[in-house]
C-alpha positions in Angstrom: 0.0 0.0 0.0 1.4 3.4 -1.0 1.2 6.6 1.0 2.3 9.0 -1.7 -0.3 11.1 -3.5 -0.9 10.5 -7.2 -1.1 13.1 -9.9 -4.1 15.3 -10.2 -5.6 18.1 -12.2 -6.5 18.5 -15.8 -2.9 19.1 -16.8 -1.6 16.0 -15.0 0.9 17.9 -12.9 2.2 16.1 -9.8 1.3 17.3 -6.3 3.6 17.5 -3.3 2.8 15.9 0.0 1.7 19.1 1.6 -1.9 18.6 0.5 -1.9 21.8 -1.6 -3.7 20.1 -4.6 -6.3 18.7 -2.2 -7.2 22.2 -1.1 -6.7 24.0 -4.4 -9.9 24.6 -6.3 -8.5 26.8 -9.0 -8.5 24.1 -11.7 -12.2 23.3 -11.4 -13.9 22.4 -14.7 -16.2 25.2 -15.9 -18.3 24.6 -19.0 -18.6 27.2 -21.7 -22.4 26.6 -21.7 -24.8 24.5 -19.8 -26.6 22.3 -22.3 -29.7 21.3 -20.3 -33.2 20.7 -21.4 -35.7 20.4 -18.6 -38.3 17.7 -18.9 -40.8 19.8 -16.9 -40.9 22.0 -20.0 -41.5 19.2 -22.5 -45.3 18.8 -22.4 -46.1 17.4 -25.8 -44.4 15.0 -28.2 -40.8 15.7 -29.2 -38.4 13.6 -31.3 -34.7 14.2 -31.6 -32.0 12.4 -33.6 -28.5 11.6 -32.2 -25.7 9.2 -32.7 -25.8 7.9 -29.1 -28.4 8.0 -26.4 -27.1 7.5 -22.9 -29.6 6.7 -20.2 -28.3 7.9 -16.8 -25.8 10.5 -15.8 -24.0 8.8 -12.9 -20.6 7.2 -12.6 -21.1 5.1 -15.8 -23.3 7.3 -18.0 -21.5 10.6 -17.7 -18.0 9.3 -18.7 -19.5 7.4 -21.7 -21.3 10.5 -22.8 -18.3 12.8 -22.4 -15.9 10.4 -24.3 -18.4 9.8 -27.1 -19.1 13.5 -27.6 -15.4 14.3 -27.6 -15.0 11.6 -30.1 -17.3 13.3 -32.5 -20.7 11.7 -31.8 -23.9 13.7 -31.2 -25.1 12.6 -27.7 -28.3 12.9 -25.7 -28.1 12.2 -22.0 -31.4 11.2 -20.3 -31.8 11.7 -16.6 -34.8 10.9 -14.5 -33.8 13.3 -11.8 -33.0 17.0 -11.8 -29.8 18.9 -11.8 -28.7 20.3 -8.4 -26.0 22.9 -7.6 -24.6 24.3 -4.4 -27.5 26.8 -4.4 -29.8 23.8 -3.6 -27.7 22.5 -0.7 -28.5 23.7 2.9 -26.3 21.3 4.9 -29.3 19.8 6.6 -29.5 16.1 6.2 -33.2 15.9 6.9 -33.8 18.2 3.9 -31.2 16.8 1.6 -32.3 13.2 2.0 -35.7 14.1 0.5 -34.2 16.3 -2.3 -31.1 14.3 -3.5 -31.9 10.7 -2.7 -34.2 8.2 -4.3 -37.2 7.7 -2.1 -35.7 10.0 0.5 -32.9 7.5 1.1 -35.3 4.7 2.1 -34.7 2.2 -0.6 -34.4 -1.1 1.3 -33.9 -4.8 0.6 -36.3 -7.6 1.7 -34.9 -10.6 3.4 -33.6 -11.9 6.7 -32.3 -8.4 7.6 -33.5 -5.1 6.1 -30.7 -3.2 4.5 -31.1 0.5 3.7 -29.6 1.3 0.3 -29.1 5.1 -0.2 -29.2 5.9 -3.9 -28.9 9.2 -5.7 -31.6 10.5 -8.1 -30.2 13.5 -10.0 -27.7 14.5 -12.6 -24.5 12.8 -11.3 -26.4 9.9 -9.7 -25.0 8.6 -6.5 -21.6 10.3 -7.1 -23.5 13.5 -5.9 -24.1 11.9 -2.5 -21.3 9.5 -1.9 -18.2 10.1 0.3 -15.8 10.6 -2.6 -13.7 7.6 -1.8 -11.6 6.4 -4.7 -9.9 3.0 -5.0 -8.9 1.1 -8.2 -10.2 -2.4 -8.5 -7.7 -4.5 -6.7 -5.4 -6.5 -9.1 -6.3 -9.9 -7.6 -10.0 -9.2 -8.2 -9.3 -8.2 -11.9 -7.3 -11.4 -12.3 -10.1 -13.4 -10.8 -12.5 -11.9 -13.4 -10.3 -13.3 -16.1 -10.1 -16.7 -14.6 -13.8 -17.0 -13.6 -15.6 -14.9 -16.2 -13.2 -14.9 -19.2 -12.6 -11.2 -18.9 -8.9 -11.3 -19.7 -9.1 -7.9 -21.4 -10.1 -6.3 -18.1 -6.8 -7.2 -16.4 -4.7 -4.7 -14.4 -2.5 -3.8 -17.4 -5.4 -3.4 -19.8 -7.4 -1.2 -17.5 -4.5 0.9 -16.2 -4.7 3.7 -18.9 -8.4 4.0 -18.3 -7.9 4.3 -14.5 -5.2 6.9 -15.1 -7.6 8.9 -17.3 -10.4 8.8 -14.7 -8.1 9.7 -11.9 -6.8 12.8 -13.8 -10.2 14.1 -14.7 -11.6 13.4 -11.2 -8.5 14.9 -9.5 -8.0 11.9 -7.2 -5.7 13.0 -4.4 -5.0 11.8 -0.8 -6.7 13.4 2.2 -4.0 15.4 4.1 -4.0 14.6 7.9 -5.0 18.2 8.7 -8.2 17.8 6.8 -9.1 14.3 8.1 -10.8 15.4 11.3 -10.4 14.1 14.9 -12.7 11.2 14.2 -10.2 9.7 11.8 -7.2 10.6 14.0 -8.7 8.8 17.0 -9.3 5.7 15.0 -5.8 5.9 13.5 -4.4 6.1 17.0 -6.2 2.8 17.9 -5.0 1.1 14.7 -1.4 2.3 15.3 -1.5 0.9 18.8 -2.6 -2.5 17.5 -0.2 -2.4 14.6 -2.9 -2.5 12.0 -2.4 -1.4 8.4 -4.3 1.8 7.4 -3.9 5.0 5.5 -5.6 8.3 4.6 -8.1 7.8 1.8 -7.8 9.1 -1.8 -10.7 11.2 -2.9 -12.0 13.1 -6.0 -11.8 16.7 -4.8 -10.7 20.2 -5.6 -10.7 22.9 -3.0 -11.9 20.8 0.0 -12.2 22.6 3.3 -13.5 19.7 5.4 -17.2 20.8 5.7 -18.2 17.3 7.0 -21.3 16.9 4.9 -20.1 15.1 1.7 -23.2 12.9 1.5 -25.7 15.7 1.7 -24.4 18.0 -1.0 -21.0 19.5 -0.9 -21.5 23.2 0.0 -18.3 24.3 -1.8 -18.5 22.1 -4.9 -15.1 20.7 -3.8 -16.2 17.0 -4.2 -15.8 16.3 -7.9 -18.9 14.3 -8.6 -19.4 13.6 -12.3 -22.0 16.5 -12.5 -19.0 18.8 -12.0 -16.5 17.0 -14.2 -17.8 14.6 -16.9 -21.2 16.2 -17.5 -19.7 19.7 -18.2 -17.0 18.2 -20.4 -19.7 16.4 -22.3 -21.6 19.8 -22.7 -18.5 21.4 -24.1 -18.2 18.6 -26.7 -21.9 19.2 -27.8 -23.8 16.7 -25.7 -27.2 17.7 -24.2 -28.7 16.6 -20.9 -32.4 16.1 -20.6 -33.5 16.2 -17.0 -36.8 15.0 -15.6 -36.9 12.3 -18.4 -37.5 8.7 -17.4 -36.7 6.1 -20.0 -39.7 3.8 -20.4 -39.2 2.0 -23.7 -36.3 0.8 -25.8 -37.5 0.3 -29.4 -35.6 -2.6 -31.0 -36.0 -3.9 -34.5 -34.0 -6.8 -35.9 -31.8 -6.9 -32.8 -30.9 -3.2 -33.2 -32.0 -0.3 -31.0 -33.8 2.3 -33.1 -35.0 4.7 -30.4 -35.3 5.3 -26.7 -38.6 6.8 -25.4 -38.9 8.6 -22.2 -41.8 10.2 -20.3 -41.1 13.8 -19.1 -41.8 15.6 -15.9 -44.0 17.9 -17.9 -46.3 15.0 -18.9 -44.9 14.7 -22.4 -42.9 12.2 -24.3 -39.4 12.4 -25.6 -38.3 10.1 -28.4 -34.6 9.8 -29.0 -33.7 8.1 -32.3 -30.2 6.8 -32.2 -27.6 4.6 -33.7 -26.5 3.1 -30.4 -27.8 3.2 -26.8 -26.0 3.0 -23.5 -28.1 2.2 -20.4 -26.5 3.4 -17.2 -29.3 3.4 -14.6 -27.4 1.6 -11.9 -27.5 -2.0 -10.6 -31.1 -1.5 -9.5 -32.6 0.5 -12.4 -30.8 -1.1 -15.3 -32.2 -4.7 -14.9 -35.7 -3.3 -14.3 -35.5 -1.4 -17.6 -34.2 -4.4 -19.5 -36.7 -6.8 -17.9 -39.5 -4.5 -19.0 -38.3 -4.6 -22.6 -37.6 -8.4 -22.5 -33.9 -7.7 -23.3 -30.8 -9.3 -22.0 -32.5 -12.2 -20.3 -31.3 -15.1 -22.5 -28.7 -16.3 -20.0 -31.1 -16.2 -17.1 -28.7 -13.9 -15.1 -30.5 -10.6 -15.5 -31.6 -9.2 -12.2 -29.6 -11.8 -10.2 -26.1 -11.9 -8.6 -26.7 -8.7 -6.6 -23.9 -7.8 -4.3 -24.1 -4.7 -2.1 -21.1 -4.4 0.2 -23.3 -4.4 3.3 -22.0 -2.1 6.0 -22.6 -1.0 9.6 -20.8 1.2 12.2 -19.5 1.1 15.7 -19.8 4.2 17.9 -17.7 5.0 20.9 -17.6 7.7 23.6 -14.4 9.4 24.7 -13.4 11.9 27.4 -11.8 14.1 24.8 -13.7 16.3 22.2 -13.9 14.8 18.7 -16.7 16.7 16.9 -17.5 14.6 13.9 -18.9 17.6 12.0 -15.4 18.9 11.4 -13.1 17.4 8.8 -13.7 14.9 6.0 -16.2 12.3 7.1 -14.6 9.4 5.3 -10.9 10.1 5.4 -9.1 7.1 6.8 -9.3 3.3 6.0 -7.9 0.2 7.7 -7.1 -2.7 5.4 -5.5 -5.1 7.9 -8.3 -7.6 7.4 -9.1 -7.0 3.7 -8.4 -10.6 2.8 -11.1 -11.6 5.2 -13.6 -9.4 3.3 -13.4 -6.6 6.0 -12.6 -3.0 5.2 -12.9 -0.3 7.9 -13.7 3.2 6.6 -14.7 6.5 8.2 -18.4 7.1 8.9 -18.7 10.5 10.5 -21.3 13.2 10.0 -23.2 16.1 11.5 -25.3 15.8 14.7 -28.7 15.2 13.0 -27.1 12.4 11.0 -26.0 10.8 14.3 -29.4 11.5 15.9 -31.2 9.5 13.2 -29.0 6.4 13.6 -28.5 6.1 17.4 -30.1 2.8 18.7 -31.8 4.6 21.6 -34.8 6.7 22.4 -36.1 9.0 25.1 -33.8 10.1 27.9 -31.0 7.8 26.9 -31.0 9.3 23.3 -30.9 12.8 24.8 -28.0 11.9 27.1 -25.9 10.6 24.3 -26.7 13.5 22.0 -25.6 15.9 24.7 -22.2 14.2 24.6 -22.2 14.2 20.8 -18.9 16.1 20.5 -17.2 13.4 22.5 -18.3 10.6 20.2 -16.6 8.8 17.3 -18.1 6.5 14.7 -16.3 4.2 12.2 -17.7 2.0 9.6 -17.2 -1.6 8.5 -17.9 -2.8 4.9 -18.0 -6.5 4.1 -17.1 -7.9 0.7 -20.2 -10.0 0.6 -20.6 -13.6 -0.5 -24.3 -13.3 -0.2 -26.2 -12.5 -3.4 -29.6 -11.0 -4.1 -32.0 -10.2 -6.9 -33.9 -7.3 -8.4 -37.3 -7.6 -10.1 -40.6 -5.8 -10.5 -43.7 -7.4 -8.9 -46.6 -5.6 -10.4 -46.1 -1.9 -9.6 -43.6 -2.6 -6.9 -39.8 -3.0 -7.1 -38.5 -6.0 -5.0 -34.9 -6.1 -4.0 -34.4 -9.4 -2.3 -31.2 -10.0 -0.3 -30.5 -12.5 2.5 -27.3 -12.2 4.5 -25.8 -15.7 4.5 -24.0 -17.5 7.4 -20.5 -16.6 6.2 -21.2 -12.9 5.9 -22.9 -12.8 9.3 -19.8 -14.4 10.9 -17.7 -11.8 9.1 -19.7 -9.0 10.5 -19.4 -10.5 14.0 -15.6 -10.6 13.7 -15.5 -7.1 12.2 -17.5 -5.6 15.0 -15.4 -7.3 17.6 -12.2 -6.0 15.9 -13.6 -2.4 15.8 -14.6 -2.6 19.4 -11.0 -3.7 20.2 -9.7 -0.8 18.2 -11.8 1.7 20.2 -10.5 0.3 23.5 -7.0 0.7 22.2 -7.7 4.3 21.3 -8.9 5.1 24.8 -12.7 4.9 24.6 -14.8 5.1 27.8 -17.8 3.3 26.2 -18.4 1.4 23.0 -21.7 0.8 21.3 -21.8 -2.2 18.9 -24.6 -2.2 16.2 -26.2 -5.4 17.6 -29.7 -5.5 19.0 -29.5 -6.4 22.7 -25.9 -5.2 23.1 -26.4 -1.5 23.5 -23.2 -0.6 25.5 -19.8 -2.0 26.4 -17.6 -0.7 29.3 -14.1 -1.2 30.7 -12.6 -2.9 27.6 -15.2 -5.6 27.4 -15.3 -7.8 24.4 -16.7 -11.0 25.8 -20.4 -10.2 25.1 -19.6 -9.6 21.4 -17.3 -12.6 21.2 -19.8 -15.0 22.8 -22.9 -13.6 21.2 -24.7 -15.9 18.7 -25.3 -13.3 16.1 -28.3 -13.5 13.8 -28.7 -11.4 10.7 -31.8 -9.7 12.0 -29.9 -8.3 15.0 -27.7 -6.1 12.8 -28.4 -2.5 11.6 -27.1 -2.5 8.0 -26.7 -0.1 5.1 -25.3 -0.7 1.7 -24.0 1.8 -0.8 -22.5 -0.3 -3.7 -25.1 -2.4 -5.5 -23.3 -4.4 -8.3 -23.6 -7.4 -10.6 -27.3 -7.6 -11.7 -26.4 -7.6 -15.4 -22.9 -8.9 -15.0 -20.3 -9.2 -17.7 -19.0 -12.6 -18.9 -17.0 -13.2 -22.0 -18.3 -16.7 -22.5 -21.1 -17.2 -24.9 -24.4 -18.0 -23.1 -23.1 -16.6 -19.8 -23.7 -13.2 -18.4 -26.0 -10.4 -19.6 -23.3 -8.5 -21.4 -20.1 -9.7 -23.1 -16.6 -8.5 -22.5 -17.3 -5.3 -24.4 -20.4 -4.7 -22.3 -22.8 -5.3 -25.2 -26.2 -6.7 -24.2 -26.4 -10.2 -25.6 -28.9 -10.6 -28.4 -28.5 -7.1 -29.6 -26.2 -5.3 -31.9 -26.0 -1.8 -30.5 -27.2 -1.8 -26.9 -24.6 -1.5 -24.1 -24.5 -1.1 -20.4 -22.2 1.1 -18.3 -22.8 1.0 -14.6 -22.4 -1.1 -11.5 -24.7 -3.8 -12.9 -21.9 -5.1 -15.2 -19.4 -5.5 -12.4 -19.2 -9.3 -12.1 -18.4 -9.7 -8.4 -18.0 -7.9 -5.1 -14.7 -6.1 -5.3 -14.0 -5.3 -1.6 -13.5 -1.5 -2.2 -15.7 1.5 -3.1 -16.6 1.0 -6.8 -17.0 4.4 -8.3 -13.6 4.5 -10.0 -14.1 0.9 -11.3 -17.4 1.9 -12.9 -15.9 5.1 -14.4 -12.9 3.2 -15.8 -15.1 0.5 -17.4 -17.4 3.1 -18.9 -14.4 4.9 -20.3 -13.1 1.7 -21.8 -16.5 1.1 -23.4 -16.5 4.5 -25.0 -13.1 4.0 -26.5 -14.3 0.7 -27.8 -17.4 2.3 -29.4 -15.2 4.9 -31.0 -12.7 2.4 -32.3 -10.0 4.3 -30.5 -6.8 3.0 -28.9 -6.5 3.0 -25.1 -5.2 6.4 -23.8 -1.7 5.2 -22.9 -0.4 8.8 -22.9 -2.2 9.6 -19.7 0.3 10.6 -17.0 1.5 8.0 -14.6 0.5 8.5 -11.0 3.4 8.8 -8.5 1.5 6.3 -6.4 -2.0 5.1 -5.6 -3.9 3.5 -2.8 -3.4 -0.3 -2.8 -5.4 -2.0 -0.1 -3.9 -5.2 1.2 -6.0 -7.6 -0.8 -3.8 -10.5 -1.8 -6.7 -12.8 -2.8 -10.3 -11.7 -3.6 -12.7 -12.6 -0.8 -15.4 -12.9 -3.5 -13.7 -15.9 -5.0 -15.7 -18.1 -2.6 -19.0 -16.7 -3.9 
């Protein structure tokens, strides 16, 4: 694992270790014109003609649209949500959840434990509301993809130029310790005391001041979500974004997409006639759209193989002041146990974020909130072996996911480890996220260690749905082939988390962007961008074998 920062910025210059590039917002991408058509203003029938129609503007759709437009294609970008800017952000989670998240952040799985799955619904998709964490797909995972799914052309060497291109455009740089916040530094203290491997996280930012509310709309536009990078670059190359337009129908004739039809927020209909279509609605939306069109189902894999990186958090109380609202919420990670499928990452936030997630009520809730500045919280993410499914039942979307015995045991071990870390850091009380175990004191671990954990006792979230239209190079396997083309069609492609064939053990936004960029270069018939500058270094979590190999 490296600790030196990579290159950053549009010109590819190399930063120093003083964090200057992290805090420097002067190279922000500013479009010459905002090419946006609002669906609320499309009330009748409208037909447009383009070379490429991209459905979705998140981590997959925006890079594809930008690269295709810069390659000379006319591009229409369809987005169900609206476009939000810093003028729309008020730093209040209770307001931003309703505004920026799908179903106010209450999308959840059905199964032996409910898992809340926060998803974005806007231009930039979930990149608008994620924590900005950037990891390349670990090399052992890419190598496993070749062995298990025949995806030899997605190996580390083949994807390297695409990763470099994404990292440059997104300005991926390492969090300087002075911006990490006390929450991260307290956890680092515990990890160092135990001799555990960890490092400050690499993030896509320009001009960060550590506002502490990354997931509720960055108030300074420092976090470089794709609505601030790829979408403006697509506009500069001539692409147009149509907001408030939900794709309902993909017209296919003779195996070729002829048009994509969308209903508009104004009650109208937009018909986009195109030579090729790229669907990038995410691992939940993409299989639903394809299922409705009876596309991509020949292998029987569509809507299956859902992995989600389920996550939870441990909270601790200290005598010292921490104040989780100051600094970068997700700024430090611990990869000591990555080969076991366990990654620890920061999980801080403002007071009302904590108030919503405390496992107490009444006077006890009030007591803990009065000590909020003395509390720390850190997250655990599991590279899951469990798999779920996505389908529509009548008018309802059903996301089915059962946490299996192996993943439940992994959570138990991870929670015990994180409690141990907090004791090593000097905590006075620790609160494991297990029903019936509300508080630990005096270095206690026995109650966690001896507890017969059941899935339903956990409080879980998940931020990384993947795999519901997974890629597989072998004929008859997978929903898309090695070039991400939907099997059974000639000009329909996918570019989002649905194509990622397995759990990858790290945050996937850079993986999705790199695969989308690779797809665009393939569609343009262009050579890989080997001239992209080499990073001085990059984060390399200690994953020597993919945990997902057992799935």
